[in-house]
C-alpha positions in Angstrom: 35.7 10.2 -8.2 37.5 13.1 -6.6 35.7 15.0 -3.7 36.4 18.7 -3.4 36.0 20.8 -0.2 36.1 24.4 0.7 38.7 23.7 3.3 40.5 20.4 4.5 39.1 20.1 8.1 36.9 16.9 7.1 39.8 14.8 5.6 42.3 15.9 8.3 39.6 14.9 10.9 38.9 11.6 9.1 42.8 10.9 9.1 43.0 11.5 12.8 39.9 9.4 13.7 41.3 6.5 11.8 44.5 6.7 13.7 42.2 6.6 16.9 40.0 3.8 16.0 41.7 1.4 13.6 44.6 -0.8 14.9 48.2 0.2 14.1 47.5 2.9 11.6 50.0 6.0 11.7 48.8 9.4 10.7 50.9 9.4 7.7 49.4 6.3 6.3 46.1 7.5 7.2 46.5 10.7 5.4 47.8 9.0 2.3 45.0 6.6 2.3 42.3 9.1 2.8 43.7 11.2 -0.1 43.9 8.3 -2.4 40.3 7.0 -1.6 38.9 10.3 -2.5 40.6 10.8 -5.7 43.9 12.5 -5.0 47.5 11.1 -6.0 48.6 11.7 -2.3 48.0 14.1 0.6 50.2 16.8 -0.9 48.1 16.6 -4.1 45.0 17.1 -2.1 46.4 20.0 -0.1 47.8 21.9 -3.0 44.5 21.6 -5.0 42.5 24.1 -2.9 40.5 26.0 -5.6 41.1 29.9 -5.6 37.3 30.6 -4.9 35.1 28.5 -2.6 33.4 25.5 -4.3 30.4 23.6 -2.7 31.3 20.2 -1.1 30.9 17.3 -3.5 27.6 15.5 -2.9 28.0 11.6 -2.9 25.5 8.9 -2.9 25.5 5.6 -0.9 27.2 3.6 -3.5 30.0 6.1 -3.9 30.3 6.3 -0.1 30.6 2.4 0.0 33.3 2.6 -2.6 35.4 5.0 -0.6 35.1 3.0 2.7 36.1 -0.2 1.0 39.1 1.5 -0.6 40.2 3.0 2.6 39.8 -0.4 4.6 41.7 -2.1 1.7 44.7 0.6 2.0 45.0 0.5 5.5 44.0 -3.1 6.2 41.4 -1.9 8.6 38.0 -3.1 9.7 35.2 -1.7 7.5 33.2 -0.6 10.8 36.2 1.4 12.1 36.6 3.2 8.8 32.9 3.9 8.4 32.7 5.3 11.8 35.8 7.5 11.3 34.4 8.8 7.8 30.9 9.4 9.3 32.3 11.1 12.5 34.3 13.3 10.4 31.5 14.2 7.9 33.9 13.3 5.2 31.0 11.4 3.3 28.5 14.3 4.1 25.7 14.4 6.8 24.6 11.0 6.7 21.4 10.2 8.6 21.2 7.1 10.9 19.0 5.2 8.4 21.6 6.0 5.6 24.6 4.8 7.7 22.6 1.5 8.5 21.8 1.1 4.7 25.4 1.7 3.8 26.7 -0.9 6.5 24.3 -3.4 4.9 25.7 -2.8 1.4 29.2 -3.3 2.7 28.2 -6.7 4.1 26.7 -7.8 0.9 29.6 -6.6 -1.2 32.5 -8.1 1.3 30.9 -10.9 3.3 27.8 -12.4 1.9 28.2 -12.0 -1.7 25.4 -12.1 -4.4 22.3 -13.8 -3.0 21.0 -17.4 -4.1 18.8 -20.4 -3.0 20.2 -21.9 0.0 23.1 -19.4 0.4 24.1 -18.0 3.7 23.5 -14.3 3.8 20.5 -14.5 1.4 17.4 -12.6 2.6 14.5 -14.9 2.7 10.9 -15.1 4.1 9.3 -17.8 6.0 5.8 -19.1 5.1 5.1 -20.6 8.6 2.1 -19.6 10.6 2.5 -16.5 12.7 5.8 -15.6 10.7 4.0 -12.7 8.8 6.7 -13.5 6.1 9.2 -11.2 7.9 12.5 -11.0 6.0 15.4 -12.6 7.5 19.0 -13.6 6.9 19.6 -17.3 6.0 22.3 -18.6 8.2 22.2 -22.3 7.2 19.9 -24.6 5.5 19.0 -27.9 7.2 16.6 -29.7 9.5 16.3 -27.1 11.3 17.1 -24.2 9.2 18.7 -21.3 11.0 17.9 -17.6 10.4 18.7 -14.3 11.6 15.8 -11.8 11.8 16.0 -8.0 12.7 15.4 -9.2 16.5 17.8 -12.1 16.5 18.1 -15.8 15.8 15.3 -18.2 15.0 14.7 -21.7 13.5 12.2 -23.0 11.1 11.8 -26.0 8.6 13.6 -26.0 5.4 10.5 -26.4 3.4 9.2 -23.0 5.1 11.9 -20.9 3.5 10.9 -18.9 0.5 13.7 -17.3 -1.6 12.3 -14.3 -3.3 12.9 -14.2 -7.1 13.9 -10.6 -6.9 16.4 -10.1 -4.0 15.1 -8.4 -0.9 16.7 -5.3 0.6 19.6 -6.0 2.9 19.2 -4.5 6.5 21.2 -4.2 9.7 19.2 -6.0 12.5 18.1 -3.9 15.4 19.5 -6.6 17.7 23.0 -5.0 17.0 22.4 -1.3 17.1 18.9 -0.3 18.4 19.1 0.7 22.2 17.2 -1.4 24.5 17.8 1.0 27.4 20.5 3.0 29.5 22.3 2.6 32.7 23.0 5.7 34.8 26.3 5.4 36.6 27.6 7.0 39.8 29.6 9.6 38.0 26.4 11.0 36.3 27.2 9.5 32.9 24.9 7.2 31.0 25.8 4.0 29.1 23.3 3.0 26.3 22.8 -0.8 25.9 21.4 -3.2 23.4 18.9 -6.1 23.7 21.6 -8.4 25.0 22.9 -5.9 27.6 26.0 -5.3 25.4 27.1 -1.6 25.8 26.9 0.8 22.7 27.7 4.3 23.8 28.8 6.3 27.0 27.5 9.7 27.2 28.9 12.3 29.4 29.2 16.2 29.6 32.3 16.0 27.5 30.6 13.9 24.7 30.1 10.4 23.3 32.3 7.5 23.3 31.8 4.3 21.2 32.1 1.2 23.5 33.5 -2.1 22.8 30.5 -4.5 23.4 32.5 -6.8 25.6 33.2 -4.3 28.3 31.8 -4.9 31.8 30.1 -1.6 33.0 30.7 -0.8 36.7 29.1 1.8 39.0 25.5 1.3 37.9 23.1 3.1 39.9 19.9 2.8 37.7 18.7 0.7 34.8 16.1 2.2 32.6 14.3 0.2 29.8 12.6 1.9 26.8 9.9 -0.8 26.5 9.2 -0.2 30.3 8.8 3.6 29.8 6.4 2.9 26.9 4.4 0.4 28.8 5.0 -2.5 26.2 6.9 -5.9 26.1 7.9 -5.1 22.5 11.1 -3.5 22.0 12.1 -3.4 18.4 9.0 -1.7 17.1 6.2 0.6 18.2 6.6 3.2 21.1 9.6 1.7 22.6 11.4 1.8 19.3 10.3 5.5 18.9 11.8 6.3 22.5 15.1 4.6 21.5 15.4 6.4 18.4 14.6 9.6 20.4 17.4 8.8 22.8 19.7 8.4 20.0 18.8 11.6 18.2 18.8 13.6 21.5 22.4 12.6 22.0 23.2 13.2 18.5 24.2 9.5 17.9 24.2 9.2 14.2 27.1 6.9 13.9 27.0 3.2 14.3 28.0 1.2 17.3 30.8 -1.3 17.4 28.3 -4.2 18.3 27.3 -4.0 14.5 30.7 -5.4 13.6 29.5 -8.7 15.2 27.3 -9.6 12.2 29.9 -11.5 10.3 30.7 -13.5 13.4 27.1 -14.4 13.7 27.3 -16.7 10.6 30.2 -18.6 11.5 29.1 -22.4 12.1 30.4 -22.5 15.7 28.6 -19.2 16.8 25.1 -19.4 17.9 24.5 -16.3 20.2 25.3 -12.6 20.3 27.6 -13.2 23.3 29.6 -15.8 21.4 30.0 -13.3 18.5 31.1 -10.6 20.8 33.7 -12.9 22.6 35.1 -13.7 19.1 35.5 -10.1 18.3 37.2 -9.5 21.7 39.7 -12.3 20.9 40.4 -10.8 17.5 40.8 -7.3 19.1 43.3 -8.7 21.8 45.3 -10.4 18.9 45.6 -7.2 16.9 46.6 -5.2 19.9 49.4 -7.6 20.7 
């Protein structure tokens, strides 16, 4: 599939963002990879193919967007999360909503990490028939006694006989624990840092714009801490009024991309990882190795 543009500002921006956010990627390599992923022989072929008259930008669906991200990640040996962020920020894939971006990430996990679902297979979406569970869907981490699950809100355990694997696979999801703001810190310099339920930083918001933060960063200079659940007068953070306030916060700051903390999900399914902090530490170690 070839994408057409009335100008080349978006692919140029995508290449520059890939250089900034993906490890060890040079601009020339990023340009060639972007051109190849969107249907051209190379960068020169793309630049020279500008139509004589304006054409509407090509509209793509999420499956096509997934294929472009995977193609770029393979060409550059880059993380899928970094590639998706660069393409979303540059609007190369169009104007994705936050919900679309989350669905896209879940599709990538299914394609490249979990594989097809199956009974007893890690990454399969299951339901639990225990009292009080409300049959809420969860990712299966491992079967056993107990069985380990990862819900929208985090880890849990149950008995193996309580797990139900639907005949028709359930829709994949991006857990709120890894992207939904729990609150924000106001810093001495007047900027704010949005953080997740486990107090891992997501975004820094300043007068000059927004920065996607590494979730292992230690934030200094905090003067005030605000929780959306407190503002909403509830203890529930992932649904109801608190979730609405968190989503409003993202929309107000035009945060339609995804935070780096979401990249921790594959690590959460490693046998020796049993916490968000453990997965983030594994991310940090990998990042330092790549930067060395």
